[in-house]
Every structure is written in C-alpha cells, then in structure tokens.
N, C-alpha and C positions, 0 to 999 in steps of 0.2 A: 508222618514220615518216620520210617524205621531204618536209620542209617546202618546199624549193625546187621540186622537181618538181610537188608538189600546188598550190603557189602559181602556177605557170605555167598550169596547168589552170584555176584560178579566174580568173586574169587574162584568159584567152581567152574564158571565159564572160561576164565583166564586159564585155569589149570588144564582144561580140555584142549588148549592150543598145543600143549606138549604132546608129542606122539613118539612112536618108535624111531622115527627119522630125526628127531631133535638131537642136535649135538651140543647145544648150550641151554642154559636157562633163561636166555634172553628171548623174549617173544614181542611181536608187534601186534598190538591189541586193535582190532577194527572196532572203534568205539560205536559206530552206527549199527553194526551187526549185532553187537551185545545189547545196545539200547532197544533195538526192535525185538530181539528175542525174549528179553526180560521185561518188555513193556515199560521202560523207564526213559525219562528224558535224557538227552546227551549230557546236560548239566548234572543231573543226579548220578549218572554212571561216573563222571568225572570226580564228583564229590566222594563217591564210594572208593574209587581208586586212590584219591588223596587220603582217605581215612586208612586204607590198607597200606599205603606207604608209611604214614605216621605210626601205624601199630606194628610195623616190622614184618609184614607179610610179603611186601614187594619193595623194590628199589627203583626209583625212576624220578622223573620231573613232575611238577604239579601243574604245568602249562595246560590251559584249556583251549582246544582248537575248535572253533565253531563250524568248520566246514563239515559237510555231510560224509565226505570220504576220509575224514581224519583218522589217523592211526597214532597210537602211543607206544613207544618202545620202553619196556620195563624188564626188570629181572625178577624172577620168581625166587624167593628166598627159601632156604630149608624148612623153616617153620610152616610155611604155606604148603609145602609138599607133604610134610608129615601129618599135618592136620586134615588135608584133603584125602590122603591115602588111608588114614586110620579112622575116618568117619567122625571126626571130632567137631566138624562144622555142622 
C-alpha cells in the first residue's frame, strides 16, 4: 500500500471537481465515483482523504460513510491548488 502516492491521485481527482462555475473551494466528493475511477476500495479512498486533511491539503471531517452513494464535503486549501496547478504532485 502506498498511501502518499494514492493520496496524490485522490487529490488530483478532487481538484478536478473545481471548474469555471465553482464559486467556493468547498466541494462534495462522490467517494464511490473516485473509488471506481482510481480502482481503490472505499476504505482506502477515505484513508487517503484523512491523510490529505492531516497533511494540510484539505479541510473536512474524518467520518467514513459505508454507503455506496456517500459523499464527503471538504474544502480544498490553497496548498493543494498551488501544487496541482504547478505540477508539484
């Protein structure tokens, strides 16, 4: 298991949720969609999000929802935007 590498992939997917119509840095993450797209378990995606919160890339809660249609509301912090846009990940 590579939490750091997988967390980078998850962060890039979360960053893609921001678009030209976004008015805030608050996004709702469809956990199941990201899990399927990145071929990771729901638990592993949640672990990566937890890591990203603790590392200062995201702000949100750690709660793990086991439902298939679960979403998680988080804030993308400036550090994450900077690193995504400058190819530092």
